[in-house]
C-alpha positions in Angstrom: 84.6 166.1 216.8 83.5 163.5 214.2 84.2 160.0 215.5 83.1 158.3 212.2 83.0 159.2 208.6 80.1 161.6 207.8 77.0 160.2 206.2 77.4 160.7 202.4 74.1 162.4 201.5 75.3 163.8 198.2 73.7 163.0 194.8 76.5 160.5 194.4 78.3 158.7 195.8 75.6 157.4 198.2 75.9 155.3 201.4 77.2 151.7 200.8 75.8 148.9 203.0 78.2 146.4 204.6 77.3 143.5 202.4 78.2 145.5 199.3 81.5 146.7 200.9 82.3 143.0 201.7 81.6 142.0 198.1 84.0 144.7 196.9 86.6 143.5 199.4 86.8 140.0 198.2 90.1 138.6 196.9 90.4 139.5 193.3 90.4 136.7 190.7 91.0 136.6 187.0 88.3 137.9 184.7 88.1 134.5 183.0 87.9 132.6 186.2 84.7 130.3 185.9 83.3 131.8 189.1 83.5 135.4 187.8 82.2 134.3 184.4 79.2 132.8 185.9 78.5 135.7 188.3 78.9 138.2 185.4 76.5 136.1 183.2 73.8 136.0 185.9 74.2 139.8 186.5 73.7 140.7 182.8 70.7 138.5 182.7 69.2 140.0 185.9 69.7 143.6 184.7 68.2 142.8 181.3 65.1 141.0 182.7 64.4 143.1 185.8 64.0 146.3 183.6 62.0 144.4 180.9 64.6 145.0 178.2 64.1 143.2 174.9 67.7 143.9 173.9 70.7 143.8 176.2 72.2 145.3 179.3 75.8 146.4 179.3 78.2 146.7 182.3 81.4 148.6 181.5 84.2 149.9 183.7 83.9 153.7 183.6 82.0 156.7 184.8 78.4 157.8 184.3 79.6 160.4 181.7 81.2 157.6 179.8 77.9 155.7 179.8 76.1 158.9 178.6 78.5 159.1 175.6 78.2 155.3 174.9 74.4 155.7 175.0 74.3 158.3 172.1 77.2 157.4 169.8 75.8 153.9 169.2 72.4 155.1 167.9 73.2 158.4 166.3 75.6 159.4 163.4 76.7 162.8 162.2 73.9 162.6 159.5 71.3 162.2 162.2 69.2 165.0 163.8 69.0 164.9 167.6 66.6 166.8 169.8 68.2 167.3 173.2 66.0 168.2 176.2 67.9 169.8 179.0 66.5 170.6 182.4 69.8 171.8 183.9 73.6 171.3 184.3 73.8 167.6 183.4 71.3 167.9 180.6 73.6 170.5 179.1 76.4 168.0 179.5 74.6 165.7 177.2 74.0 168.6 174.8 77.7 169.2 174.7 78.4 165.5 174.0 76.0 165.6 171.1 77.4 168.8 169.7 81.0 167.6 169.9 80.1 164.4 168.1 78.9 166.5 165.2 75.2 165.6 165.4 72.7 168.1 164.1 71.5 169.0 167.6 68.7 171.3 168.6 68.0 172.0 172.3 64.8 172.4 174.3 65.0 174.0 177.8 62.4 175.0 180.3 61.5 178.6 180.8 63.0 178.7 184.3 65.8 176.9 186.2 64.1 174.3 188.4 61.4 173.4 185.9 61.1 170.7 183.3 60.7 170.7 179.6 57.1 169.6 179.0 55.8 166.7 176.9 53.7 169.2 174.9 56.8 171.3 174.1 58.5 168.2 172.8 55.5 167.2 170.7 55.3 170.7 169.2 59.0 170.6 168.3 58.8 167.1 166.8 55.8 168.2 164.7 58.0 170.9 163.0 60.6 168.5 161.5 61.9 164.9 161.7 64.3 164.0 164.5 66.1 160.7 164.5 66.9 160.7 168.2 65.3 162.3 171.3 67.6 162.7 174.3 66.5 163.7 177.8 67.4 163.3 181.5 64.9 161.5 183.8 66.2 163.2 187.0 68.2 166.3 186.7 70.8 166.2 189.5 71.4 170.0 189.5 67.7 170.9 190.1 66.0 167.8 191.6 63.5 167.8 188.7 61.9 164.6 187.5 61.0 164.4 183.8 57.5 162.8 183.1 59.1 159.9 181.2 56.0 157.6 181.2 53.9 160.4 179.7 56.5 161.1 177.1 56.7 157.5 176.0 53.0 157.2 175.6 53.0 160.3 173.4 56.0 159.1 171.4 54.5 155.7 170.7 51.3 157.3 169.5 52.7 160.1 167.4 56.4 159.7 166.7 57.2 155.9 166.9 60.3 156.1 164.6 62.2 158.5 166.8 64.7 156.7 169.1 64.6 157.7 172.8 67.9 158.0 174.7 67.6 158.7 178.5 70.1 159.8 181.0 69.1 157.7 184.0 72.2 158.4 186.0 70.3 159.7 189.1 67.1 157.7 188.5 67.8 154.1 187.4 67.0 151.8 190.3 65.2 154.4 192.3 62.5 155.9 190.0 59.7 154.2 188.2 60.9 152.9 184.8 60.9 149.9 182.6 62.4 149.6 179.1 59.1 148.3 177.7 57.7 151.8 178.1 59.3 152.4 174.7 62.8 153.7 175.6 65.6 152.6 173.4 68.6 153.4 175.5 69.0 154.3 179.2 72.3 154.8 181.0 73.3 155.0 184.7 76.3 154.3 186.9 77.2 152.4 190.1 77.4 155.2 192.7 73.8 156.4 192.6 70.7 154.4 193.2 72.6 151.1 193.1 74.5 152.1 196.2 78.0 151.0 195.1 81.3 152.9 194.8 82.0 154.8 191.6 83.5 152.8 188.8 80.9 151.1 186.7 78.8 152.5 183.8 75.6 150.6 183.0 73.4 150.8 179.9 70.3 149.1 178.6 69.7 149.0 174.9 66.5 147.9 173.2 66.5 145.5 170.3 65.8 148.5 168.0 68.8 150.3 169.4 71.0 147.3 168.7 69.7 147.1 165.2 70.4 150.8 164.7 74.0 150.3 165.7 74.3 147.3 163.3 73.1 149.6 160.4 75.7 152.3 161.1 78.9 150.5 160.1 82.1 151.5 161.8 82.1 154.4 164.3 85.0 156.4 165.5 84.8 155.2 169.1 86.4 152.0 170.2 86.1 151.3 173.9 82.4 152.3 174.1 81.3 150.7 170.8 78.4 148.3 171.2 80.0 146.0 168.6 82.9 145.4 170.9 80.8 144.7 174.0 77.8 142.8 172.6 79.8 139.6 172.3 81.0 139.9 175.9 77.5 140.6 177.3 76.2 137.6 175.4 79.1 135.4 176.5 80.9 136.7 179.5 83.8 134.3 178.9 84.8 136.5 176.0 87.1 139.5 176.3 87.1 143.1 175.0 88.2 145.3 178.0 89.0 144.0 181.4 85.9 144.0 183.6 86.1 145.6 187.1 86.0 142.2 188.9 85.3 143.4 192.4 82.8 146.0 191.2 81.0 143.2 189.3 80.6 141.4 192.6 79.4 144.6 194.3 76.8 145.0 191.6 75.7 141.4 192.0 75.1 142.1 195.7 73.3 145.3 194.9 71.0 143.6 192.5 70.4 140.8 195.1 69.2 143.5 197.5 67.0 145.1 194.8 65.4 141.7 193.9 64.8 141.0 197.6 63.1 144.4 198.1 61.3 144.3 194.8 61.5 147.0 192.2 58.0 148.4 192.8 58.6 148.5 196.5 61.9 150.2 195.9 60.3 152.9 193.7 57.6 153.5 196.4 60.2 153.8 199.1 62.2 156.4 197.3 59.1 158.5 196.6 58.0 158.3 200.3 61.4 159.1 201.7 61.7 162.1 199.3 58.3 163.4 200.4 59.2 163.1 204.1 62.5 164.9 203.6 60.9 167.8 201.7 58.2 168.1 204.4 60.9 168.3 207.1 62.9 170.9 205.1 59.8 173.1 204.7 59.0 172.8 208.4 62.5 174.3 209.1 61.8 177.1 206.7 63.9 175.9 203.7 62.5 176.3 200.2 62.5 173.5 197.6 64.2 174.1 194.2 61.2 172.8 192.2 57.5 172.3 192.6 56.2 169.2 194.4 54.7 168.0 191.0 58.2 168.0 189.4 60.2 167.0 192.5 62.3 163.8 192.0 62.4 160.8 194.4 66.2 160.7 194.5 67.5 164.3 194.7 66.3 167.4 196.5 67.5 171.0 196.2 66.9 172.9 199.4 67.0 176.7 199.2 68.0 179.0 202.1 65.2 181.2 203.4 65.4 184.9 202.4 67.2 186.9 205.0 68.2 183.9 207.1 71.8 184.9 207.2 73.1 181.5 206.3 76.4 181.5 204.3 76.4 178.5 202.0 79.9 177.3 202.4 80.0 177.9 206.2 76.6 176.1 206.6 77.5 173.0 204.6 80.8 172.9 206.5 78.9 173.0 209.8 76.6 170.2 208.6 79.7 168.2 207.7 81.0 168.8 211.3 77.7 167.5 212.6 78.2 164.3 210.7 76.6 164.7 207.2 78.1 165.5 203.9 75.7 167.6 201.7 76.4 168.9 198.1 76.5 172.4 196.9 74.2 173.7 194.3 75.0 174.2 190.6 74.0 176.6 187.9 71.4 179.3 188.9 71.1 177.7 192.3 74.8 177.9 193.2 75.3 179.5 196.6 71.6 179.6 197.2 71.1 176.2 198.8 72.3 172.7 199.1 71.6 169.4 197.4 70.6 166.1 199.1 70.9 162.7 197.5 68.4 160.3 199.0 68.8 157.2 196.9 70.0 153.7 197.0 70.1 151.6 200.2 69.3 154.3 202.8 66.9 153.7 205.7 64.9 155.7 208.3 67.8 156.0 210.7 69.9 157.7 208.0 67.1 160.1 207.2 66.6 161.0 210.9 70.4 161.5 211.4 70.6 163.8 208.4 67.7 166.0 209.4 69.1 166.2 213.0 72.5 167.3 211.6 70.8 170.0 209.4 68.8 171.2 212.4 71.9 171.4 214.7 74.0 173.2 212.1 71.2 175.7 211.3 70.9 176.7 215.0 74.7 176.8 215.5 75.0 179.1 212.4 72.5 181.5 214.0 69.3 180.5 212.0 66.5 180.8 214.5 64.4 177.6 214.4 62.8 175.6 217.1 64.9 172.5 218.0 63.0 169.4 216.9 60.8 171.1 214.3 62.4 169.2 211.4 63.0 166.0 213.4 59.4 165.9 214.5 58.1 166.4 211.0 60.2 163.6 209.5 59.4 161.2 212.4 55.7 161.8 211.9 56.1 161.2 208.2 58.0 158.0 208.7 55.5 156.7 211.2 52.8 157.2 208.6 54.7 155.2 206.1 
């Protein structure tokens, strides 16, 4: 019997620490209350400066998918050619957005599910014809693959500096190494991933060049997600376009305070170390990993059931839930073959140990023959070496 809510170890939402919950629970005030205006102003400034953005950060009530759409429609028009790089289910979602908007879209995919499009493949494609915008996903939530974004940016600066780069950072921003001055023009994310807040906010960073591109496009068909509607608000938070999510703004303020206290570089390192420890523990229990260690992300891991282990996907994840941890099912070609773990945001060693313990107990109770403590011992040793 579960005496508390299970640990949410999905790729989103993620665990919410008490101080962020308390911020969300404050008594709501008007969006033009001077206290909220000041907090909102400081938050926009923090997001812009922390990620070294020469343009502007946007904070808008809505989902990550909304942020994805906002990210592309403000820098691409139907006359533009877009190269969309998809490493899985959510990369394909961005392809669908681009296609529905009427952009001339071409798609690059890796040879196999669980791999990444390579920088060389992108370079080869760009050498064939001119593309106005390049779109990619830094961490593909369906496969746990991390795209080599820094390597791409170096190549693009050297060889294709005129092509704008739009990045889906939904499962990476705030947990994976990245700064806007690498050469990215737009990156998008949302509140319930690495920022460790409840769902409800879309966030976006736009470079100076991206803002200039939007200015050159004239009127676009979108209204709510139009940069031109939101730029005045982000520059003067006393102004109004759409009602801000007051309590979520406060929650994000607290999340950013935590990030600043930890330090971005330390946060990036912690995510990578935790991810490595989790994968070592899973392998010790006999589970496979959905991608190679070189492509594995710091925020999401796909664990694959061992061949012939007898574990039924739905029954196993239900058993893990009964042991106190909520895992996610797999998508695409991995559906039914494993489970997904989100290990991002404000998690700690205690959460990781509890998660591995629940997976161990559920495995044994489902008839999978492993030695009790094999996964726990592995992750404990990894954490002691941290």
